[in-house]
C-alpha positions as CSV (number, residue, x, y, z in Angstrom):
1,M,63.3,122.6,153.5
2,T,64.4,122.7,157.1
3,T,62.3,120.8,159.6
4,L,61.4,122.0,163.1
5,A,63.7,119.4,164.5
6,Q,66.6,120.6,162.4
7,A,65.9,124.3,163.2
8,V,65.8,123.8,166.9
9,D,69.1,121.8,166.6
10,L,68.7,119.4,169.5
11,P,69.6,115.7,169.5
12,H,66.6,113.5,168.8
13,A,66.0,112.5,172.5
14,L,66.1,116.1,173.6
15,F,63.8,117.2,170.7
16,R,61.3,114.5,171.7
17,R,61.4,115.8,175.4
18,Y,61.1,119.4,174.1
19,T,58.0,118.3,172.2
20,A,56.6,116.4,175.2
21,I,57.0,119.5,177.3
22,R,54.8,121.5,174.9
23,E,52.1,118.9,174.7
24,V,52.0,118.4,178.5
25,G,52.1,122.2,178.9
26,H,48.8,122.3,176.9
27,A,47.3,119.3,178.6
28,L,48.1,119.9,182.2
29,T,47.1,123.5,181.9
30,A,43.8,122.4,180.4
31,V,43.1,120.1,183.4
32,A,44.3,122.7,185.9
33,T,41.9,125.3,184.6
34,G,39.0,123.2,185.8
35,Q,37.3,124.4,182.6
36,A,38.5,121.9,180.1
37,R,38.7,118.2,179.5
38,V,41.8,116.4,178.0
39,I,41.0,113.4,175.9
40,E,44.6,112.4,175.0
41,C,48.1,113.8,174.8
42,A,50.4,111.8,172.5
43,L,53.7,111.4,170.7
44,E,53.2,108.9,168.0
45,P,55.6,107.3,165.5
46,G,55.7,109.3,162.3
47,T,56.6,108.4,158.8
48,A,60.4,107.9,159.2
49,P,61.3,104.2,159.3
50,D,64.1,104.9,161.8
51,G,61.8,106.6,164.3
52,S,63.5,110.0,163.9
53,R,60.1,111.7,163.3
54,F,57.0,111.6,165.3
55,D,53.6,113.3,165.5
56,A,52.5,115.1,168.6
57,F,49.0,116.2,169.6
58,T,46.8,117.1,172.5
59,E,43.1,116.6,172.2
60,V,41.1,119.0,174.5
61,R,37.5,120.0,174.9
62,W,37.3,123.4,176.6
63,Q,34.3,125.1,178.3
64,T,35.3,128.7,178.3
65,S,37.2,131.0,176.0
66,R,39.5,132.0,178.8
67,A,40.5,128.4,179.3
68,Y,41.0,127.9,175.6
69,L,43.3,131.0,175.4
70,A,45.3,129.8,178.4
71,I,45.7,126.3,176.9
72,L,46.8,127.6,173.6
73,Q,49.5,129.8,175.1
74,A,50.8,127.3,177.7
75,G,52.7,125.0,175.3
76,A,55.3,127.5,174.1
77,M,55.6,129.0,177.6
78,A,56.5,125.6,178.9
79,Q,59.0,124.9,176.2
80,E,60.8,128.2,176.7
81,R,61.0,127.7,180.5
82,W,62.3,124.1,180.0
83,L,64.9,125.3,177.5
84,R,66.1,127.9,180.0
85,E,66.2,125.5,183.0
86,Q,68.1,122.9,181.0
87,G,70.7,125.5,179.9
88,L,69.6,124.9,176.3
89,W,68.1,128.3,175.6
90,T,69.4,130.3,172.7
91,P,67.9,133.2,170.7
92,R,67.5,130.8,167.8
93,R,65.6,128.2,169.9
94,E,63.4,130.9,171.3
95,L,62.5,132.0,167.7
96,V,61.9,128.4,166.6
97,T,59.7,127.9,169.6
98,E,57.7,130.9,168.6
99,V,57.5,129.7,165.0
100,A,56.4,126.2,166.2
101,A,53.6,127.8,168.1
102,R,52.2,129.4,165.0
103,H,49.1,127.2,165.0
104,S,48.3,128.1,168.6
105,R,49.0,131.8,167.9
106,A,46.7,131.7,164.9
107,A,44.0,130.0,167.0
108,V,44.3,132.7,169.6
109,Q,43.9,135.4,167.0
110,A,40.9,133.6,165.5
111,T,39.0,133.9,168.8
112,A,38.8,137.7,168.2
113,A,39.6,138.1,171.9
114,S,40.8,141.5,173.0
115,A,44.5,142.1,173.8
116,A,43.5,142.4,177.5
117,E,41.7,139.0,177.4
118,I,44.7,137.3,175.8
119,E,47.1,138.8,178.3
120,R,44.9,137.8,181.3
121,A,44.7,134.2,179.9
122,A,48.5,134.2,179.4
123,T,49.0,135.3,183.0
124,W,46.7,132.6,184.2
125,A,48.5,130.0,182.0
126,Q,51.9,131.1,183.5
127,E,50.5,130.9,187.0
128,L,49.2,127.3,186.4
129,L,52.5,126.3,184.8
130,D,54.4,127.7,187.8
131,K,52.2,126.0,190.3
132,H,52.4,122.6,188.6
133,W,55.9,122.7,187.1
134,P,57.4,119.8,188.9
135,L,54.4,117.7,188.0
136,L,54.6,118.8,184.4
137,L,58.1,117.6,184.2
138,V,57.1,114.2,185.6
139,C,54.2,113.9,183.1
140,A,56.4,115.0,180.2
141,D,58.8,112.2,181.1
142,L,55.9,109.8,181.1
143,L,54.6,111.0,177.8
144,D,58.1,110.8,176.3
145,R,58.5,107.2,177.5
146,R,54.9,105.9,177.0
147,G,53.9,107.9,173.9
148,H,50.5,108.8,175.3
149,L,48.7,110.1,178.4
150,Y,44.9,110.3,178.8
151,G,42.9,113.0,180.6
152,S,42.0,110.6,183.4
153,H,45.8,110.1,184.0
154,L,46.4,113.9,184.2
155,R,43.4,114.5,186.5
156,R,44.7,111.9,188.9
157,A,48.2,113.4,188.7
158,L,46.8,116.8,189.7
159,R,44.9,115.2,192.6
160,E,47.7,113.0,193.9
161,G,50.9,114.7,192.7
162,A,53.8,112.8,191.2
163,E,52.7,109.5,192.8
164,G,49.4,109.7,190.9
165,A,51.3,110.5,187.7
166,V,53.3,107.4,187.7
167,K,50.4,105.0,188.4
168,P,49.4,103.0,185.3
169,T,46.1,104.1,183.7
């Protein structure tokens, strides 16, 4: 069975950054909506003794369905943009990114939101990602290096910019 890391075909360090981009895409969008609270965003060591695998998650509490829909869609949007900006985009990687977002896509469908509501939330997510893209990159770097970010850290980063992002929590 092919793993996501094998399918996306990136060296380990780039795959880890690609994953950090997705998690911070979800988390920073959540905070930026003003309608959700991030508990933690993490890349934790997985089961492989050599560190080649890791688990990634973002724990969020949302207040509105619109925010929830935006948060769910933001991760894959961030990954696709990052791949393009890094010159790493290929049709295969785009497909793998879509497949990797299957849990988020299933959660979007489970809300029973209309197509128009989903599209409006996607537009909002894209606007938030565009507005905060440089900060997202800084936070993804921090997540990659530290292994975790907390909601308080992301809120401070949004208030203070990159300087707030690099302060210890």
